[in-house]
N, C-alpha and C positions, 0 to 999 in steps of 0.2 A: 073910732076909738079916741078917747081923750088923751091929752098929753100925759096925765098922771098914769093912766092905764098903760100907755106906750112905754113910759119910763119903768114902770113896775115889771112889765114883760121883759124889757131889756135887762134889767137887774137880775131877774130870774134866770135868764139865759146865760148871763155872765157867771152867775153863781153856780149854775149847773155845769158850765164848761170848766170852771175852776175846780169843782168837785171831781169831775171826770179826769182832769189832768193830774190831780193829787192821787187819785186811785191808780192811774197808769204808772206814776212814779213810785208808789209805795207797794205795789203788788209783789208778792213773793215769787215772781217768775220773770224771766227776761222777755222784754218786748222790743223788737227791732222791726222797723219798716224800711224796705229797700225799694228803690225805683227800678225802672226797666234796665238801667245800666249797673245795677247792684251797688248803687251808692246809698249810704245811710241817710235816712230822713228822720228817723225817730230812734232814740237810744235812752231807755228808761233807767231808773235808779238801780235796779238789780244789775243791769249790764255795766253801769258805771262802777258800782261797788266791787264787782268781781273781776273786771278788766283793768281797773285803775285808770280808765280813760273817760274823760268828761264828754258830755254830748257835743260841746263846742269843738272838741278835738277830732271827733269822728264824723260829724255831720258833713255830708258831701264827699266823703272818702269812699273809695271802692272797698267793699268788705274784704276781698281777698288780699288787698294790700295791708290791711290791718291785722289779719289773722292768716298767716301763711300755712297753718296746719289744716285749714279747710280744703278738702279735695275738690278742686274747681270743677272738673268735668262731672263728677258725681252730684255735686250740689246744684249745678246748672240744670242737669237732667231732671232732678226732683222739682225745681222751681218752674221750669218751662212746662212740665206736665201739669202743674197746678194752674198756671196761667191759661194753658190751652183748654183744659177741661173745666176750669172755674170751680174746682172742688178741692177740698183740703187734702193734705198728705201728712204722713206721720213718720218719724224715725224713732227708734228706741235704742237704749244703751246696749242692748244685746246685738243689734245690727252694727252699731258704731258707738263705742263708749262715750264719745263726746263730739260735739260740733265745735265748740269754743273750748280751748284748753285752759280752763280756769283752775287755779289751785284749790284744793279742798281744805277749808279751815274749820270744819265742824269737828269738835273734839270726840263725839261719839262714833264718827266714821273716819277717824284719822288714819286708818290703815291704808286708805287710798290717797295717792299723791295728787290726784286731780278729781274734779267734779264729774260724776257720771250724769248724763243728760238725756232726756227725751225731748223731742221737738215737734211742734205742730206748724205746718206751713199753710197760711190762709191767703187766698186771693182777695185783693181789695178792689172793688169795682168803683170807678169814678162816676161822676154825674153823667158824663157823656157815654157811659157804658163800657169804656175800655178797662182792661185789667192789667195795668202796667205795674202797679205797686203790689208788693206782697208783704205780709206780716209774719214774722217768726216769733213763736212763743216757746221759750226755752225753760224747761223744768229741771230743777235739781232733784235727781233721784238717787243720790249717792247712798243714802241709808238703805233704800230698797235693794240697790245693786250689790252693795257690799254684804248685806245679810244673805242674799241669794248665793253669792259667790262662796261665802263662808259655809253655808249649808251644803253647797255642792262639794266643797273640800272635805267637810265632815263625812258626807255620804261616801265619797271616794275612799276616805281613810277606813271607814267601816267596811266597805266592800273589800279593801285590801286585807284588813284583819280577818275577814271571814274566809279568805282563801290562803292565809299564811300560817305556817307552823310557828308558834310563839317562841320555841326554843332556838330554832335554826334560821328562821327567816325564809326558808324554802316554802314552796307550795305545800299545803297540807294534803292529806290523803284524799279527801273528798274532791277538792278542786283538781288535783293532779290526775286523779282517775277520770274525771270528766274530760280533761284534755286528751287523755289516752283514748277515750271512747270517740272523741271527735276525730282524732288522727286515724283510728281504725276505720271510721266511716269514710274519711277522705281517701284512704287507701282503696277501699272497695269501689269508690267512684272513679279513681284516676289510675290505679295500679302503680302509683309512685311509691317506691319502697321506703319504709322507715323501720328502725330497729329499736327494740326495747332492751334496756340493760337494768337488771335488778341486782342489788348487792347488799350485803350486811357485814357488820363488824364481827370478826372472829373472836370467840371466847369473851363476848361482851359481859356476860354474867359474872365472869371471874373478875373483870375490872370493877364492877359494882361491889362485889363481895369483898374484894381486897382493899379498895381505896374509897369506897362509899359512892353514893348516888351523885353527889356533886361532881366528883371526878368523872363519873360516867357521862354526865351532861357536858362537861368540858371536852371529852373525847368526841361526842356526837357533834358538838359545835365545830371542832377542828376538822372532822370529816366533811361536814357541810360546806365549810369555807373552801376546802380543797376541791370539792365537787363543783362549786360555783366558778372557781378559777379555771377549772379544766373544761367546763362546758362552753359550747359556742352560744352566741346570742339566740340562735334558732332552736337550741335544745331546750326541752322542758324537764326540769329537775324538781324532785319533791321528796319529802320524807314519807315513806309508805306506812311506817309505824315502828315504834321502838327504835331498834338499831338498824332497820332496813330502809333502803332508799331505792328510788327509781329514776331513770333518765330515758326520756323519749328522744331519740336522735332522728330528726326530720331529714328525709331524702338521703338516708344513710343505709348502706347494706351491711351485712354481718361482718365482712372483712374490715370495713372502716370502723365499725363499732368495736371490734376486737382491739384495734389500735387505740381507740379512745379508752377502753376498759383497762388495757395494760398500762397506759400512761397514768391513769388515775390510781391504779393499784400500786405502782412503783412510787408515786408521790406520797401516798398515804403510808406506805411502808417506811418512808423516811421521816414521818412526823414524830414529834415528841411532845407529850403533854406533861408539864410539871405539876405535881400536886403534893403539897406538904413536904417539899424537899425530895420527893421521889419522882423518878422518870417513868412515864407510862408509854410503852411502845405497843403498837397494835397493827393488825393487817385486816384486809377485807377479802371476801370471796364473791365472785361475780358470775352471773348467768346472762346469756344473750339469746334473744329470739327475734328473728327477722320476720317482717310482716308477709312475706311471700307464701307463707304456709297455709293461707286461706283458712284462718281460724273462724269458727262460727260466730264468735263474739269477742269483745275485748278481754273478758275474763279468761278465756282460753289462752289468749296471748300472754297474760300475766302468769298463768299456770305453766306455760312452756318455759318462760324465763326463770320462774321459780324452780322448776325441775332441773334446769341447767345449773342454777345456783347451788342446789343441794348436791349436784354431782361434783361441783367444785369442792364442797365440804368433804365429800367422800374421798376425793382425790388428795386430801391432805391440807386443804384450805390455802389461802393466799394465792389463788390462781383463778383463771377465767375459763369458762366452758361455754361453747356455742351449742344451742339446741339443735337436735337432728332436724334437718329440713324436710325429711320424708313424711 
């Protein structure tokens, strides 16, 4: 090879190396090379821009000293597996939101305080065949992550709306009855007693006729709030329809349910809803049915509680009746 050809080849190699270095520095992903002691050997422009640390500051430093948020044991297990198997490994934001806690400066994804990241770990094989160095490629996936999180939140909200009564915030009839059916099936499997309480507002039609439907809505809301305050966290309460409500009392017998019902009845008896300067007072009538009666289906359970409820109506209203257990 002539001197001219040799110089041309050298210039080409230098140019290619310069081009490769420029690409590494400008690529829109983080590139980090670590040696066998987890000391930084390469730190590209992406990492510099997002960490505010220049390559000269981090080169030769142990990665864990620079970024205390990295879980050391977890990270080392991932890297040592890559070294041993000489194959790539991956992490996603869903497994761990970030490896490097970089702030998020993107205006379109500003809802997140930090950058969500995916990462690829690649083994780097030296000329002598050893795999001491590893390369980390860090991808900013904040837009994808925040969009997915928002979509999940919207779906959760839609699911909540689909099972919630708009007026009261209680479970609507469809969802509440599904829960009753599940509880009925659970009882048949376990024989663990639960009790159903059904109740409605006495003379509710008179409230609507006298004060208007808006006043009727306020009365229903007041009853719902009182029901929610009286119920335990394990109880399942819902609006069955119109002015009728239901409460599934888990692991509760009829005697305990009667105590719950009477407490609720007395609280509602003390309620007062103001409408157009007028005071509206009202009461409820309740029916109780315990699950030990071996109903054929959950509908029969409802019918037993309803029958007890209408017995309370016949007994003068504003009282509680327990269904016959025979």
